[in-house]
N, C-alpha and C positions, 0 to 999 in steps of 0.2 A: 504494499499499499504506499502511496506517496500523498503529500499534502500540497495543494495548489492554492496559492494566495493571489487575490486580485486587488489592485490599487487604483485609486482615482476614478477616472472615467470608466475603466474596465469593470469595476465594481458595480457601477450603475447598469452597464450593459448586460452582465450576467445575473445580476440580483442577488449576489452573495459576496461575502468577504473571503471565504475559503471553502475547500471541499477536499475530502479524502476520497481517493479512488484507486482501483487496482490498475496496474499497467503490465503489459507483456515483458518478457525478459529482453526483448530486442527494442524496447522503447527509447526514443530520443527526445530531447527537449523540444525540437520542432515538431514531432510526432504528437506530443502532449498538447502542444498549441493547436495543431490541425484538427485534433479530436474536439477541442472546445470550439474552434471555428466552425465545425460542421453543426455543433448544437447552437452556436450563436453567430450567424452569418456576419453580423456587424464587425466582429473581430477581424475577419479576413480583410474587410474594406480598409481597415486602419492598421494592418499588419506592419507596414514599413516604419511606423512611429512606435511600435512596441518593443520594449526591451525585455529579453528573457534572462532569468537568473536561475541558479540551481544552488541550493545550500548557501545562499547569501552572497554568491559570486555570479557576475555577469557571464553568461555562457553562449557558446555557438549552438544553432539549431541542431547540428549533428552530434552534439555531446550526448553520451549515453545516460540514461536515467535508471536509477537502481532503487530497489526496495527501501523505504525509509527516508527518501530524499524530500527535501522541501523545494517546491517549484514556485517562482514568483513571476507574475506578469506585471511590468511597470510601464505606464505611458509617459513620455516626456512631456512636459507642460509647454504648450505653445500659446503665446499670446497671453499668458496669465500674469505677466509681470510687465511693469513700465520699463524696467532695466534690461530684461532679457527677452529675446523672441523665442528662445528655447532653453529649458533648464531641467536638470534631473539631479535629485539628492538620493543617494543610496541608503541602505539601512545603517551603514556605519557613519553616515554624516558626511561623507565626501560628496563635494558639489562640482557639478559640471554645467556650462552654460555657454551660449552663443548670444551675442548682442551687436546691434548696429550702433549702440552708443559708446562714448567713452567709457572705459572701464574704471570704476572706482575701487580701490583697494581697501579702504577702511572697513566697509561693510563685509567684504570677503574675509578680512582678518578676524572680525568679530564672530562670524559664523563658523570659522574653522578652528580657532584656538579654543583650548579648555584649561581648567585650572592645573591639570596634570602635565601641561606643556611647559618646558623651559625654554623653547626656542620656536620662533616663527620666522621662516624664510620667505621673502617675497622676490619673485622673479618677474621682471617686466622686460618683455621683449619689444623695444621701441623701434619706430621708423626713423632712419636717419636721412640726411639731406643730400646723400649722393650715393652713386653706385658705379664704380670703375671710372671715376672723374666726371660723370654726367649728373648734373643737378637733378635731384628727385623732388617732385611735388608731393606725391602721395602714393600709397599702395591701395589696391582694391582686392578684397577677398569675397569669394562665393563658394557655395558647397550645397550638397544635398543635406539639409540640416538634420532630417531624421537619422540618416546613416552616420552623420558626423558626431551627434551627441552620443550615439551608442559606442563609437569608437573612442571617444574621449572617456566615456565610462569604463570601458574595457581597459583602457591604459591606465587610469587612476586606480582602479581596483587592483591591477596586477601590481603597481607600485606599492600600494598600501600593504599588500600581502608580503612583499619581498624586502621591505625596508621597515625598520623599527620606528614608524611614525604613527601619529594618532589619527590625523585627517589630512586630506589634500583637496584643494579646489583648483580647477582648471577653467579658465574663461578665455574664449577666442573672439575676436572681433570680426564682424562682417560689414560688407560695404567698403567705402572709402575711408581710409585711415591717413590723416595728414602727418607731416614730418613732426616728431616730437611726442606723438601719442603712442600708447601701447597697442600693438596688434595682438598680444597674448599676455596673460597673467597667470603665473603659477603661485600658489601659496601652500606651503607645507608646514604643519604643525607637528612637533615631536617633543618628548622629554629632553633630548640632548640635541646639540646642534649639528654634529657630524652626519647623522642619518637624514636630518632635514635638508642639509645642503646637498647630499648625494642624491636623494630623491628628486629634488628640484632640477638638478642638472640633467639626470636621465630622463625626466619628464620632458624637458625641452628638446633634447636629442631625439627622442622617440615621437614627440608631437609632429616634427617636421619629416619624419619617414613613416609614420603608421596611421596618420589622420589625413584623409583625403580633403584637399583644400586648393581651390584654383586661385591663382594670384596674377594680378596685373600690376605692372609699374607705370606710373605716369611721369614723364620727365617735363622740365619746365618748358621745353621747346615744343611740347605737345605730342611727342613720339610715344607710343605705346608698343612694347615688345609684340611680335606677331604671334607668340605663343606664350602661355602663362604656365607657372608651375602647377603641376598636378601630381601629387603623390598617389601612386597606384600600388597601395600597400598589398591589396589582394593578390597581385601577380609578382610582387618583389621588385618593381621598378621605381626609380626615382628620376625625375626630370629636373634639370637646372638650366637657366637661361645662360646663353653665351653672350659675349660682348656685343655681338652683332644682332641680338635679339632673336636669333633662331634658337632651336631647343635641341639638346642632346639627351640621350638616355643612357644612363648607367645602371648596371645590375647591382642589387643590394643583396649581399649574402644573408641567408637565414640566421636569425638570432643576433646579428651585430647591432645591438641597441645602444651601445655606448660609443659608436663611431663619432668623431668630432662633426658637429654641424657647421654650417656657415655663420659663425657667431662673430663676437667682437674681434677675435684674433685674425680673421680672414679679411684682407682689404677689399675683397669683391663682394662682401655681404652688405645687403641693403638695410641691415638692422644694426642697431646698437643695443647691447643687452646689459643688464645689471642685477646684482644681488643686493638685497637689503635685509640684514639681521635685525629683527625686531627685538627679540629677547635672547639672552644667552645663558 
């Protein structure tokens, strides 16, 4: 027997908070969802925006389900907040969001830190005013919001599991981001500073290689690169712009999550990045 939990809008659709049911030995997370979608067709209509979890961890639809598992269906919130166009908070208090607005760090710190935390690390990835000698006016980001929020949640949950941290928050900007403003903010709270710094660094590296996001650069002369960055994490490919605004593709080896990204040490980077330690 497994327990299936429903949250938010999904609870209203199925008319219950939870249900216990039997599943075959070959059951998968996606199979469990399909069974409920057959009973409640409305679930199938909004499948792309539903996050699947198994035993309090975000899971792939192909993940096996075993007797005694707890399955949860969580809908990301869309349009439910003035600050975020899409947001998700998991059961551990980790927070993930997309926003078309400037990212305010103070509210994120407040929702992330707890009394048990001795360190809160804030990482802001900001747009800088040049790329390879060309004056940059702004960057522009777009994505499949439903898929991207799930990718952010999977990334954050994995980091929380493998680092000794209390909570993590990851927020990415959408739309046009002018010079000097943050395109992404990562906040990590932990009892001690070393794991907080390590988790924040890994989060930024993996954010650029595992979360699908389309980017355009706007230069002061009005030129826009002909092809924008798009991380194709599903097939292990990463695209980076050349100086002539064309695109090359390089293969990314599986599991190489700590490879250096195009950060502040790379003169070709369109970003300036910085850590800030709130508590030590």
